[in-house]
DRENFI-535851 format. One record per atom (N, C-alpha, C, O): residue in one letter; x, y, z. Coordinates in steps of 0.001 Angstrom, whole numbers. Each point is the difference from the previous one (the first is absolute). Example, Ala and Ser with C-alpha at 12.3 -4.5 7.8 and 13.67 -1.06 7.14 Angstrom:
<rs>
R   vexvo        c1        c2        c3
R       A     13190     -5690      7800
R       A      -890      1190         0
R       A       900      1200         0
R       A      1036       -19       665
R       S     -1386      1069     -1385
R       S       820      1190        60
R       S      -770      1090       730
R       S       509      1108       169
</rs>
This chain:
<rs>
R   vexvo        c1        c2        c3
R       D     99924    -35375     23908
R       D     -1027      -860      -458
R       D       627     -1152      -889
R       D      -311     -1186       111
R       R      1215      1684      -989
R       R       620      -987      -835
R       R       781     -1068       817
R       R        -8     -1190      -313
R       S       680      1691      1374
R       S       727      -992       831
R       S      -906      -942       719
R       S       334     -1171       184
R       I     -1484      1660       231
R       I      -965      -897       682
R       I      -579     -1018     -1028
R       I      -157     -1188       279
R       H      -144      1727     -1465
R       H      -600      -889     -1037
R       H      1014     -1080      -375
R       H      -340     -1168      -188
R       K      1692      1634        78
R       K      1060      -994      -410
R       K       145     -1048      1110
R       K       155     -1190      -274
R       R      -206      1646      1522
R       R       172      -991      1115
R       R     -1186      -988        39
R       R       166     -1176       324
R       A     -1350      1680      -659
R       A     -1210      -881       -23
R       A       148     -1047     -1128
R       A      -349     -1173       135
R       N       883      1678     -1238
R       N       218     -1005     -1103
R       N       973     -1092       364
R       N      -174     -1181      -302
R       V      1229      1656       984
R       V      1006     -1009       446
R       V      -585      -992       968
R       V       281     -1196       -76
R       L     -1102      1694       994
R       L      -648      -875       967
R       L      -938      -945      -764
R       L       -57     -1193       298
R       Q      -665      1720     -1268
R       Q      -927      -898      -716
R       Q       728     -1089      -818
R       Q      -463     -1137       -87
R       E      1584      1502      -496
R       E       835      -933      -726
R       E       551     -1072       913
R       E         9     -1184      -336
R       R       458      1627      1521
R       R       573      -930       994
R       R     -1070      -934       486
R       R       225     -1201       150
R       E     -1435      1776       105
R       E     -1101      -868       471
R       E      -398     -1037     -1111
R       E      -304     -1166       250
R       Q       338      1715     -1490
R       Q      -338      -943     -1138
R       Q      1041     -1126       -56
R       Q      -353     -1164      -184
R       K      1609      1507       340
R       K      1064      -988      -124
R       K      -100     -1012      1180
R       K       208     -1202      -163
R       E      -543      1762      1375
R       E      -101      -887      1150
R       E     -1194      -909      -218
R       E        61     -1174       365
R       R     -1155      1675      -950
R       R     -1194      -827      -217
R       R       350     -1084     -1006
R       R      -390     -1153       187
R       E      1128      1495     -1271
R       E       402      -992      -999
R       E       942     -1066       607
R       E       -84     -1193      -293
R       L       987      1707      1160
R       L       898      -916       681
R       L      -691      -970       893
R       L       326     -1185        61
R       F     -1322      1736       654
R       F      -824      -832       919
R       F      -715     -1101      -821
R       F         7     -1167       391
R       W      -613      1544     -1514
R       W      -670     -1033      -818
R       W       960     -1041      -603
R       W      -304     -1191       -67
R       K      1453      1678      -361
R       K      1049      -956      -512
R       K       428      -912      1108
R       K       154     -1201      -222
R       M        49      1735      1434
R       M       376      -844      1160
R       M     -1077     -1051       294
R       M       308     -1154       298
R       N     -1612      1587      -391
R       N     -1103      -918       261
R       N       -21     -1119     -1072
R       N      -176     -1186       281
R       V       371      1665     -1539
R       V        -9     -1000     -1145
R       V      1096     -1016       160
R       V      -207     -1195      -213
R       L      1418      1687       603
R       L      1170      -876       207
R       L      -264      -923      1172
R       L       321     -1187       -54
R       L      -903      1727      1109
R       L      -337      -840      1172
R       L      -955     -1082      -295
R       L       163     -1136       448
R       I     -1218      1489     -1239
R       I      -986      -991      -365
R       I       573     -1044      -918
R       I      -309     -1187       105
R       A      1191      1668     -1053
R       A       677      -948      -859
R       A       901      -922       769
R       A        74     -1193      -294
R       A       599      1723      1257
R       A       892      -847       834
R       A      -824      -998       788
R       A       415     -1151       138
R       L     -1594      1556       397
R       L      -803      -891       775
R       L      -582     -1113      -953
R       L       -56     -1178       355
R       V      -360      1607     -1549
R       V      -564      -980      -888
R       V      1126     -1025      -449
R       V      -201     -1213       -68
R       T      1346      1799      -217
R       T      1197      -895      -371
R       T       331      -952      1124
R       T       209     -1191      -230
R       S      -157      1717      1468
R       S       295      -865      1130
R       S     -1038     -1037       210
R       S       318     -1148       313
R       L     -1626      1538      -484
R       L     -1086      -994        80
R       L       130     -1086     -1051
R       L      -150     -1186       293
R       L       431      1604     -1519
R       L       196     -1009     -1045
R       L      1157      -863       251
R       L       -99     -1210      -201
R       L      1185      1734       622
R       L      1226      -788       295
R       L      -314     -1013      1181
R       L       443     -1148       -16
R       T     -1190      1616       983
R       T      -350      -830      1175
R       T      -891     -1103      -505
R       T       231     -1162       332
R       L     -1216      1465     -1101
R       L      -969     -1058      -491
R       L       757      -932      -909
R       L      -242     -1206        44
R       G      1171      1714      -890
R       G       770      -885      -872
R       G       889      -921       816
R       G       127     -1191      -285
R       L       500      1789      1332
R       L       916      -818       854
R       L      -848     -1064       723
R       L       413     -1155       103
R       C     -1560      1534       380
R       C      -883      -954       711
R       C      -411     -1115      -914
R       C       -49     -1164       399
R       F      -254      1530     -1663
R       F      -419     -1005      -989
R       F      1200     -1001      -300
R       F      -167     -1218       -45
R       I      1309      1802      -142
R       I      1178      -831      -272
R       I       293      -960      1165
R       I       232     -1194      -195
R       I      -253      1772      1440
R       I       262      -800      1205
R       I     -1057     -1090       162
R       I       286     -1147       343
R       N     -1539      1573      -613
R       N     -1096      -949       132
R       N       114     -1092     -1027
R       N      -224     -1176       284
R       R       576      1583     -1484
R       R       222      -997     -1079
R       R      1143     -1002       304
R       R      -116     -1209      -205
R       L      1173      1767       682
R       L      1155      -873       405
R       L      -382      -887      1095
R       L       342     -1183        -5
R       L     -1098      1748      1031
R       L      -424      -852      1114
R       L      -944     -1098      -370
R       L        78     -1122       500
R       L      -997      1479     -1413
R       L      -927     -1023      -481
R       L       737     -1082      -797
R       L      -280     -1190       149
R       D      1207      1609      -979
R       D       729      -966      -761
R       D       832      -981       930
R       D       116     -1200      -249
R       R       434      1815      1315
R       R       794      -861       920
R       R      -919      -908       785
R       R       324     -1162       246
R       L     -1464      1687       146
R       L      -968      -854       727
R       L      -571     -1035      -923
R       L      -315     -1105       442
R       A       161      1435     -1778
R       A      -436      -969      -967
R       A       999     -1166      -143
R       A      -390     -1149      -209
R       T      1665      1475       326
R       T      1041     -1052       -32
R       T       -79      -940      1153
R       T       178     -1204      -185
R       V      -443      1701      1390
R       V      -190      -846      1133
R       V     -1269      -845      -143
R       V        -7     -1190       316
R       S     -1039      1810      -784
R       S     -1269      -754      -216
R       S       207     -1128     -1062
R       S      -480     -1122       162
R       E      1173      1454     -1192
R       E       254     -1000     -1096
R       E       866     -1146       584
R       E      -206     -1169      -325
R       N      1154      1522      1171
R       N       822     -1082       589
R       N      -802      -942       898
R       N       282     -1198        31
R       T     -1288      1718       709
R       T      -823      -880       788
R       T      -753      -994      -898
R       T      -135     -1184       309
R       R      -344      1723     -1424
R       R      -692      -921      -966
R       R       987     -1009      -597
R       R      -341     -1172      -154
R       R      1560      1612      -185
R       R       955      -962      -527
R       R       402     -1036      1038
R       R       236     -1161      -335
R       L      -158      1574      1582
R       L       344      -959      1030
R       L     -1068     -1068       166
R       L       287     -1182       188
R       A     -1527      1641      -265
R       A     -1105      -938       128
R       A         0      -977     -1212
R       A      -389     -1160       133
R       M       812      1635     -1258
R       M        17      -888     -1240
R       M      1382      -685      -195
R       M       246      -673     -1001
R       D       630       875      1996
R       D      1319      -623       -43
R       D       798       426     -1279
R       D       588      -809      -717
R       K      -628      2148       504
R       K       722       505     -1166
R       K      1142       909       574
R       K       -65       468      1137
R       P      1096      -250     -1977
R       P      1077       869       435
R       P      -470      1430       352
R       P      -892       557      -640
R       L      1532        14      1689
R       L      -408      1335       363
R       L       575      1038      -916
R       L       983      -262      -693
R       L     -1592      1479       672
R       L       614      1105      -798
R       L      1294       493       664
R       L       346      -359      1126
R       E       329      1191     -1889
R       E      1255       556       503
R       E      -208       773      1313
R       E     -1019       669       171
R       M      1982      -760       747
R       M      -109       643      1296
R       M       -92      1521      -177
R       M       679       596      -837
R       L     -1557        12      1671
R       L       -84      1484       -49
R       L      1245       646       659
R       L       530      -484      1000
R       R      -102      1596     -1614
R       R      1174       700       541
R       R      -490      1069       981
R       R     -1156       423       -30
R       G      2062       -12       883
R       G      -289      1111       932
R       G      -124      -478      1442
R       G        83     -1193       291
R       D      -285      2171       612
R       D      -158      -311      1410
R       D     -1374       414       554
R       D      -181        52      1216
R       D      -784       241     -2099
R       D     -1311       442       493
R       D      -745     -1159       516
R       D       475     -1135        17
R       E     -1727      1460       430
R       E      -781     -1028       686
R       E      -422     -1078      -950
R       E      -117     -1156       408
R       V      -122      1484     -1684
R       V      -457      -982     -1012
R       V      1149      -954      -263
R       V      -199     -1212       -80
R       A      1380      1743       -52
R       A      1227      -801      -174
R       A       275      -928      1154
R       A       404     -1146      -196
R       Q      -620      1628      1380
R       Q       128      -842      1249
R       Q     -1054     -1106       -32
R       Q       299     -1140       355
R       L     -1517      1452      -770
R       L     -1069      -958       -95
R       L       364     -1072     -1022
R       L      -223     -1193       208
R       D       786      1655     -1306
R       D       445      -961     -1078
R       D      1050      -976       546
R       D       -63     -1207      -229
R       K      1045      1785       971
R       K      1048      -847       589
R       K      -534      -986       947
R       K       410     -1161       -27
R       T     -1332      1566       892
R       T      -629      -879       986
R       T      -788     -1098      -739
R       T        67     -1173       368
R       F      -797      1560     -1394
R       F      -748      -953      -693
R       F       914     -1142      -724
R       F      -340     -1181       -72
R       R      1486      1687      -424
R       R       925      -909      -666
R       R       579      -956      1077
R       R       173     -1191      -259
R       T       114      1708      1431
R       T       507      -890      1028
R       T     -1008     -1068       352
R       T       322     -1180       138
R       M     -1577      1644         6
R       M     -1079     -1024       244
R       M      -143     -1010     -1095
R       M      -190     -1193       241
R       A       288      1708     -1502
R       A      -128      -938     -1178
R       A      1157     -1020         4
R       A      -215     -1172      -311
R       Q      1432      1607       658
R       Q      1106      -907         7
R       Q      -136     -1020      1191
R       Q       401     -1158      -119
R       T      -972      1625      1256
R       T      -246      -926      1089
R       T      -976     -1059      -433
R       T       172     -1177       319
R       L     -1224      1591     -1062
R       L     -1037      -950      -426
R       L       640      -962     -1061
R       L      -300     -1194        -6
R       A      1127      1698      -831
R       A       700      -824     -1023
R       A       847     -1069       673
R       A       -16     -1173      -370
R       N       755      1630      1376
R       N       854      -984       699
R       N      -837     -1054       795
R       N       420     -1152       107
R       A     -1556      1530       427
R       A      -851      -929       666
R       A      -577     -1023      -976
R       A      -142     -1182       313
R       R      -206      1712     -1587
R       R      -518      -876      -993
R       R      1081     -1077      -437
R       R      -278     -1181      -205
R       E      1492      1709        92
R       E      1094      -913      -392
R       E       146     -1120      1037
R       E       122     -1181      -325
R       K      -140      1616      1586
R       K       150     -1012      1073
R       K     -1173      -987         8
R       K       175     -1203       198
R       D     -1361      1745      -418
R       D     -1138      -949       -98
R       D       107      -935     -1177
R       D      -350     -1177        89
R       Q       860      1732     -1247
R       Q       148      -893     -1116
R       Q      1097     -1067       192
R       Q      -117     -1125      -486
R       L      1167      1505      1198
R       L      1056      -993       340
R       L      -624     -1073       860
R       L       290     -1176      -223
R       I     -1119      1497      1183
R       I      -632      -961       800
R       I      -913      -924      -811
R       I       -46     -1214       198
R       L      -692      1869     -1139
R       L      -909      -812      -861
R       L       848      -968      -913
R       L      -339     -1171      -173
R       D      1402      1700      -370
R       D       755      -793      -934
R       D       778     -1131       645
R       D       270     -1018      -638
R       N        97      1198      1923
R       N       845      -999       696
R       N      -734      -867      1010
R       N       611      -838       664
R       S     -1925      1039      -545
R       S      -793      -819       868
R       S      -316     -1329      -599
R       S      -339       -69     -1181
R       S       433      -996      1942
R       S      -374     -1338      -512
R       S     -1466      -201       -46
R       S      -514      -886      -682
R       D      -189      1762      1453
R       D     -1444       -52         3
R       D      -498       901     -1099
R       D       660       960      -398
R       I     -1897     -1309      -105
R       I      -604       848     -1016
R       I      -775      1117       753
R       I      -861      -262       839
R       I      1203      1469     -1174
R       I      -713      1176       542
R       I      -805       679     -1080
R       I       537       430     -1021
R       A     -1839      -337      1257
R       A      -841       529     -1153
R       A     -1022       984       535
R       A      -458       -62      1141
R       A       142       946     -2020
R       A     -1139       999       226
R       A     -1127      -385      -895
R       A       142      -103     -1219
R       I     -1293      -114      1863
R       I     -1160      -514      -762
R       I     -1189      1025       158
R       I      -339       406      1112
R       D      -241       -32     -2207
R       D     -1063      1038       137
R       D     -1330      -666       429
R       D       -95     -1212       191
R       E      -925      2091       -54
R       E     -1271      -438       524
R       E      -730      -944      -953
R       E      -991      -627       374
R       N      1501       529     -1645
R       N      -617      -945      -944
R       N       828     -1287       -30
R       N      -185      -837      -883
R       Y      1080       682      1828
R       Y       845     -1206       152
R       Y       924      -166     -1190
R       Y       212     -1104      -501
R       C       327      2219        66
R       C       983       -87     -1149
R       C      1378       560       576
R       C        67       930       804
R       F       965     -1588     -1296
R       F      1360       389       448
R       F       319      1413      -595
R       F      -125       228     -1203
R       Q       533       688      2087
R       Q       498      1282      -434
R       Q      1509       103       119
R       Q       621       803      -697
R       K       -28     -1596      1559
R       K      1439       -21       185
R       K       350     -1370       578
R       K      -745      -546       813
R       V      1827        24     -1216
R       V       463     -1336       517
R       V      1477       -83       -53
R       V       627       498      -935
R       S       -54     -1123      1927
R       S      1531       -85        88
R       S       530     -1006      -966
R       S      -746      -827      -524
R       K      2038       888       281
R       K       571      -927      -988
R       K        59     -1382       522
R       K       331      -897      -776
R       A      -622       622      2035
R       A       -27     -1370       510
R       A     -1056      -890      -718
R       A        34     -1230        51
R       C      -991      1960      -736
R       C     -1002      -770      -706
R       C       605      -794     -1153
R       C      -527     -1038      -398
R       E      1632      1538      -127
R       E       669      -717     -1121
R       E       633     -1317       511
R       E        33     -1002      -715
R       L       468      1028      1973
R       L       615     -1179       572
R       L     -1043      -975       479
R       L       133     -1198      -250
R       V     -1173      1661       932
R       V      -993      -860       598
R       V     -1038      -507     -1099
R       V      -195     -1201      -189
R       W      -410      2137      -469
R       W     -1068      -369      -996
R       W       530      -129     -1418
R       W      -746      -410      -890
R       Q      1996       743       650
R       Q       550       -31     -1339
R       Q      -770       899      -982
R       Q       -98      -299     -1190
R       I      -438      1395      1715
R       I      -734       985      -844
R       I       682      1331       140
R       I       345       427      1101
R       E      -151       230     -2230
R       E       639      1384        68
R       E      -914      1016       627
R       E     -1224       -78      -112
R       E      1834      1023       768
R       E      -765      1019       695
R       E      -908       737      -994
R       E     -1160       259       321
R       E      1628        67     -1453
R       E      -805       797      -990
R       E     -1270      -763      -402
R       E     -1039       605      -262
R       H      1135     -1931       218
R       H     -1137      -835      -376
R       H     -1103        -4      1065
R       H     -1175      -154      -335
R       L      1534       318      1597
R       L      -916       -21      1084
R       L      -733      1301       176
R       L     -1153        10       431
R       L      1807      1100      -759
R       L      -596      1326       260
R       L     -1378        97      -725
R       L      -159      -304     -1182
R       N      -797       747      1993
R       N     -1400       187      -469
R       N      -751     -1248      -231
R       N     -1151        49      -433
R       S      1765     -1212       709
R       S      -669     -1281      -116
R       S      -661      -408      1322
R       S       473       345      1083
R       H     -1586     -1093     -1205
R       H      -742      -440      1177
R       H       811     -1016       743
R       H       736      -790      -591
R       I      -885       818      1965
R       I       782      -947       791
R       I      -399     -1390      -237
R       I       754      -908       352
R       S     -1923       656      -944
R       S      -432     -1332      -259
R       S       920      -761      -949
R       S       -52     -1228       -75
R       E       915      1982      -665
R       E       870      -616      -977
R       E      1047      -806       680
R       E       547      -928      -595
R       I      -224      1270      1913
R       I      1053      -766       708
R       I      -604      -816      1104
R       I       757      -569       786
R       L     -2129       459      -655
R       L      -538      -736      1075
R       L      -454     -1356      -480
R       L      -488      -156     -1120
R       G       658      -829      1997
R       G      -578     -1353      -313
R       G     -1490        95        34
R       G      -553       823       729
R       S       -93     -1617     -1473
R       S     -1488        18      -184
R       S      -722      -190      1350
R       S     -1102       511       198
R       D      1743     -1255       730
R       D      -695      -227      1299
R       D       301      1180       987
R       D      -517        21      1117
R       S      1345       937     -1546
R       S       339      1107       948
R       S      -570      1350      -456
R       S       133       980       733
R       Q      -745      -891     -1883
R       Q      -417      1294      -500
R       Q      -999       708       832
R       Q       194      1154       382
R       V     -1341     -1880       -75
R       V     -1037       550       737
R       V       425       405      1387
R       V      -272      1126       416
R       E       925     -1996       312
R       E       410       221      1318
R       E       956      1143        88
R       E       -68       774       955
R       T      1009      -618     -1955
R       T       967      1078        63
R       T      -700      1333      -163
R       T       312       948       721
R       L     -1254      -850     -1651
R       L      -789      1232      -175
R       L      -746       340      1295
R       L       -42      1163       400
R       N      -541     -2159       250
R       N      -697       238      1240
R       N       915       511      1108
R       N      -385       858       794
R       M      1607     -1400      -751
R       M       909       473      1005
R       M       441      1424      -254
R       M       192       761       949
R       L       -19      -361     -2266
R       L       339      1395      -344
R       L     -1124       901       464
R       L       254      1056       580
R       D     -1502     -1454      -827
R       D     -1110       839       441
R       D       -39       125      1501
R       D      -301      1076       517
R       R       593     -2127       190
R       R        50       108      1466
R       R      1129       944       458
R       R      -187       744       963
R       A      1319      -760     -1614
R       A      1046       873       410
R       A      -372      1429      -244
R       A       407       867       773
R       R     -1171      -566     -1826
R       R      -393      1354      -300
R       R     -1109       422      1020
R       R        22      1140       463
R       E      -916     -1967      -133
R       E     -1127       333       966
R       E       584       206      1400
R       E      -359       960       681
R       S      1223     -1821      -262
R       S       485        14      1348
R       S      1204       989       211
R       S       335       369      1126
R       N       272        24     -2238
R       N      1185       902        63
R       N      1079      -594       850
R       N       697       725       710
R       T      -541     -1992      -757
R       T      1126      -706       744
R       T       794      -859     -1032
R       T      -380      -147     -1161
R       V      1448      -376      1647
R       V       806      -900      -813
R       V      -613     -1368       -98
R       V      -196      -636      1036
R       A      -116       141     -2202
R       A      -582     -1317      -132
R       A      1081      -955      -385
R       A       735       255      -954
R       K      -606     -1380      1680
R       K       962     -1020      -376
R       K      -735     -1282      -309
R       K      -862      -449       756
R       F      1227      -132     -1891
R       F      -697     -1208      -416
R       F       917      -777      -978
R       F       957       539      -554
R       E     -1288     -1782       381
R       E       735      -914      -930
R       E      -881      -277     -1221
R       E     -1225       -70        96
R       N      1865       -80     -1207
R       N      -720      -406     -1177
R       N       985      -671      -958
R       N      1147      -263       362
R       T     -1597        -8     -1573
R       T       842      -636     -1013
R       T       107       931     -1231
R       T     -1001       406      -591
R       T      2241       -95       244
R       T       245       777     -1189
R       T       579      -945     -1034
R       T       475     -1083       339
R       V      -514      1493     -1609
R       V       446      -811     -1112
R       V       995       653      -853
R       V      -254      1087      -519
R       A      1406     -1703       337
R       A      1094       552      -881
R       A      -364      -130     -1469
R       A      -982      -650      -358
R       A      1753      1253      -446
R       A      -239       -52     -1421
R       A        45     -1381      -578
R       A      -725      -298      -949
R       D      1555      -551      1495
R       D        61     -1423      -510
R       D     -1049      -899       639
R       D        32     -1219      -169
R       G      -965      1825       907
R       G     -1032      -877       656
R       G       308      -502      1354
R       G      -843      -661       607
R       T      2029       939       -81
R       T       322      -468      1359
R       T      -838       685      1071
R       T       -73      1228        31
R       E      -527     -1961       802
R       E      -815       518      1065
R       E       966       390      1237
R       E       869      -779       392
R       I     -1068      1920       134
R       I       945       514       978
R       I      -846       363      1303
R       I      -800       935       -29
R       P       991     -1657      1099
R       P      -664       399      1227
R       P       601      1373       406
R       P      1219       172         8
R       S     -2073       768       316
R       S       401      1372       245
R       S      -634       561      1291
R       S     -1139      -310       350
R       L      1904      1118       309
R       L      -545       688      1189
R       L       -97      1464      -296
R       L       990       641      -352
R       W     -2199       -99       495
R       W      -301      1415      -318
R       W      -156       803      1263
R       W      -634      -438       960
R       S      1231      1647      -969
R       S      -306      1038      1005
R       S      -447      1224      -778
R       S       736       538      -827
R       V     -2020       -88      1123
R       V      -557      1023      -807
R       V      -586      1133       879
R       V      -683      -243       995
R       K       991      1513     -1422
R       K      -509      1184       731
R       K      -644       981     -1023
R       K       614       329     -1015
R       W     -1842       124      1294
R       W      -610      1011      -852
R       W       451      1426       410
R       W        33       354      1179
R       T       305       427     -2197
R       T       343      1422       232
R       T     -1039       864      -554
R       T      -159        69     -1219
R       E      -564       599      2051
R       E     -1145       838      -450
R       E       475      1159      -874
R       E      -620       321     -1014
R       E      1750       312      1426
R       E       462      1231      -727
R       E       282      -328     -1446
R       E      -330       798      -877
R       E       917     -1922       596
R       E       365      -381     -1370
R       E      -919      -995      -676
R       E       166      -347     -1169
R       S     -1175      -118      1972
R       S      -987      -956      -494
R       S       752     -1215      -575
R       S      -266      -393     -1136
R       L      1151      -179      1856
R       L       778     -1121      -399
R       L       144     -1071      1125
R       L        54       325      1186
R       F         6     -1595     -1608
R       F       414     -1023       929
R       F      1560      -120      -183
R       F       509       -96     -1116
R       I       184       107      2237
R       I      1420      -314       -12
R       I       145     -1415       515
R       I      -346      -321      1137
R       A       866      -502     -2008
R       A       107     -1426       327
R       A      1406      -504        -6
R       A       762       325      -911
R       V      -385     -1108      1893
R       V      1293      -699        52
R       V      -354     -1483      -117
R       V      -700      -581       830
R       I      1233         1     -1925
R       I      -356     -1437      -297
R       I      1264      -824        73
R       I       954       193      -754
R       H      -989     -1146      1722
R       H      1184      -820       331
R       H      -163     -1327      -583
R       H     -1056      -613       157
R       D      2085       104      -855
R       D        36     -1343      -560
R       D       188      -939      1211
R       D      1017        59       691
R       S     -1993      -900      -458
R       S        34      -886      1145
R       S       462     -1453      -291
R       S      -123      -893       839
R       R       642       708     -2028
R       R       415     -1351      -366
R       R      1038      -622       929
R       R      -119     -1157       401
R       N      1120      1932       -73
R       N      1028      -522       871
R       N      -532      -323      1349
R       N       357     -1036       562
R       R     -1215      1891         5
R       R      -645      -242      1278
R       R      -880     -1257       -43
R       R        35      -830       909
R       K      -814       711     -1970
R       K      -874     -1194      -127
R       K       834     -1271      -114
R       K      -324     -1023       604
R       E      1418      1097     -1396
R       E       882     -1181       -83
R       E       590      -406      1297
R       E        75     -1178       348
R       A       370      2248       411
R       A       536      -275      1312
R       A      -976      -629       966
R       A       343      -911       753
R       E     -1594      1422      -788
R       E     -1028      -605       834
R       E      -344     -1416      -403
R       E      -290      -832       859
R       T       314       541     -2143
R       T      -264     -1339      -482
R       T      1100      -980       471
R       T      -273     -1137       385
R       K      1537      1634      -436
R       K      1080      -887       484
R       K       -88      -246      1475
R       K       251     -1107       477
R       R      -604      2129       237
R       R      -144      -168      1452
R       R     -1058     -1009       340
R       R       163      -801       919
R       Q     -1231       838     -1647
R       Q     -1115      -952       251
R       Q       431     -1396      -337
R       Q      -363      -956       684
R       E      1178       829     -1791
R       E       424     -1354      -439
R       E       954      -586      1090
R       E         4     -1207       243
R       L       777      2066       387
R       L       889      -508      1071
R       L      -777      -335      1181
R       L       561      -442      1003
</rs>
């Protein structure tokens, strides 16, 4: 009987130990799962935060490009966002090169090239205005085109601009512009309305040489 009782006690102790070991293993397993979940969530948060920060850099660069400001530092790495940043910078450089070429054309053209808004005010004008009208570019910006038009040309010029906008075609016409010293300059205008930018793009040619040549031919 004692032997049987002793064996029963041993079995009970073993069962108790196994039960304790089972619960400890469950606790450790649950703890490992919770730790793994927390680590996964933390890693996801960090990755998401880094991704959002990198995307925010690309977004900020688009805003800076639109405002003609320097771009932020290039993103490092070979991930998709870094590749997007590189592609964006290539595009930005291409646009900058195109703007430089356009500016060279504006600065070296003998004709006056101007952008005029829907209120008939200069928004951009090439440096040829200084040679033809003897007026600095900065002085013309945001000023009404009537400042450089002869009194007999103002109404007709505005009418021709309106026609160019309504017909969406290139309007060509002649009028008289006035330089800073009061010199009247016969001018040939070519004007096109751009709906996307809400601007008239005008090329204004100084016709004095042509007029003088025509007068000489008539005299002969």
